[in-house]
N, C-alpha and C positions, 0 to 999 in steps of 0.2 A: 153440594158442589156440582157445577155444570160439567157433565161428562165430556161434552164436545170440546169445551175449552181445555179440559185436562189432556185430552188426546192431542189436540193441536199443539199445546205447549210441549208435550213429550216429543212429538214429531220434530218440532223446531230444535229442541235440544239434541236430538239424535242427528239431525242434519248438520248442526254446527260441529258436533263431535266428529262426524265423518269428514267434513271439510278440514278440520284441524289436523286430523290424522293424515289426510291426503297431503297437505302442505308440509307436515312434519316429515313424511316419507320422502317428498321431493328434496327437502333440505338435507336429509341424510344421504340420499343418492348423490346429490351435488357435492357433498363433503367427501364422499368416498371416491368420486371420479376426479376431484380436483387434484392437480399435480402437487406432490409434496414439495415444500420449499427446499431448495438446494442448500446443503450445509455450507457455512461460510468457509472460504478458502483459508487453509492453514498457512500462515506466513511465520517463519521462524528465522532468527538471526543466530548463526552458529560460527564456529571457528574464529572467534574474536581474538585478535592479537594487536596489542598497542606497543609500538617500539619507540624508544627514545634514542635518537641519534644526535650528533653534534649540532645539526642544522634544523632540528625540529622533531615533532612527535607525529608518528605515522600510524594510521589505523588500517587493519586488514580484517575482512569478515566475509562471510558467505550468507546471503539472504535466500532462504529456500521458500519457493512458492510456485504455484502453477497457474497458468492463465485459463480461465473458464472459456468454454466454447464461444460464448457470446462476445467476449473480449477479442478473441482471435478473429471472429467473423467481422467485427468492426474494423480491425486492422486490415484485413483483406479487402475491405471496401474503401480503403484509403484514409481512414481516420487514425491519425497518430495518437499514441498514448504517452503520458509523461509520468515518470517516477521521481520522487524526491528523497534524498538522503540528508539527514540533518544530524550533526554531532555537537553536543554542548558539554563542556567540562565545568564542573562546579567545585569550588573549594569548600570543604566541610568546615563549619564553625559551630562549636558547641554552645557558644554564648548568643548566637543569632542565626538567622536563616542563612543557608548556603549562598555564597557569592559566585556568580557566573564569571569564569575566567576567559573562556573563548567560546565562540559560536560560529560554525561553518556549515555550509550547505552546498549541495550540487544537484542539478537536475539532469535526468537522463530521458531522452526522447527516443521512442521506438516507433518506426514507421516502415510500411511495406511499399516497395516501388514496383507497381504492376508492369511497367515497360521492361524492366530488367529482371523482374521476379526475384529481387534480392531484398534483404532487410538492412536497414540503416539504423545505427545507434549514434546519437549526438550526445556529448557530455558537456554540460555548461557549468561553469563555476558559479555558485549562488542560485538564487531563485529567479524565475523569469515571470514576467507579467504578460508577455505577448511574444509572437513569433520573431519579433525584432531582436529578442535576446539570444537568438540562435546564431548570430553573426560571428561571435568569437567562441568557437567550440572546437572540440576534437570530434572527429567523425570516423566511422568505420563501417564498411559494408560486409554483410554475411550472406552466405548461400542459403542457410536454413534458419527457421525461427528458433530452434533450440540453441543454435550457436549464438544468435543475437541475445537471447535471454541470458545465456551464460555470462556474457559481457556485462549485463546489467546486474546480475545477481552477485557477482564477485567484486568486492571492493578491495583493490590491491594497493597497499601502501599510500593511502590518502593522507596528505598532511593536514592535521587538524589543529596544530598549535605550534608555537615556537618553543624551543627548549627552555628559554628564559621564563616562559609563562608558568612552568611547573617547578615549584620549589622542592628541593629534596627534603624529605622528612615530613612534609605536609600531606594531609589526607584529601583526596579528591574523588568526585563521583562522575562517571561517564554516563551521559544520556544519549543513546543512539536511536534514531527513528528512521523508518523506511515506510513509504506509502505511495499508492497510486493517486496522483493528483487529478481529481475529477474536475477541478476548476479550469483546467487547460483544455478540456473537451469543447467542441462547438456548443454554443449556448442552447440550442434546441435539444441537443443530445444529452446535455447535463440533466435536463428535466426528466427525460425518459429513464435514465439510469440511477437517479437519486434514490437511495435506500435499497437498491438491489444488492443482494449478498454476493452475486457473481462479480461485482465490480469493487468489492471490499477487499483490498490488498493492503495490509498495514501490519507493522510489527514494531515493538519498542523493547529496547534493552537498557536497563538502568542498574548499574552496579558499581562497586568501588573501582577506581582506576588503578590498574596494575600495569606498570611499565616494565618491559623487558628489553634487553639490548638487541640491536638489529642482527640478523643472521649474517655470518661472515661473507656469504656469497652474494648478498644483496647490496646494491649501491643506491643511495638516496635519489629519488626522482628529481627532476628539475622543477623550478618554480613555475614553469609554464603549464604544468599538468593541472587541470581543473580539479 
């Protein structure tokens, strides 16, 4: 065996091993220094109450969530965000798939006004496809972001069905959904936030519909309420 060839081959193998270890070390260092992915925001629907009054079925609930710093920063830069609440009632049928009885939705727009340093919440009945849908809305200004978020998180006696839609003695299921609608963000911004956990705010509650009588001190809202 040629000694020189053997030595050369061994040196090459040793060099390759050193290079491999070097790049492996770099990879481990990069992995250690990389920021850990933020945990997904926890969104929960609580305090659910569905009342049956003479003029309709009303839903109240509290949606618990927190805005990530990146979302708040986008708001402060003048980018409004939109939340969507959807409620569907299904009649349970043992012999076939459940039948949807009613379906309602509302859109809530949250925006910061730099000139006045106030926060505005717009409530729109139904879903919107453009800013033109904000013409027929209820709007309210708030001094602080927590106050504005409180108005979005609390669903107060929202009419989701007519009383005649729900038959006594029949079994129904309520499907309630809440989400941050990324499709309403500016198009270039949508690409940047797609898949980011900080922008993932959504919750679903699906359970048997339990109707309770309205509280004595509460009067039904008018039909103009979105």
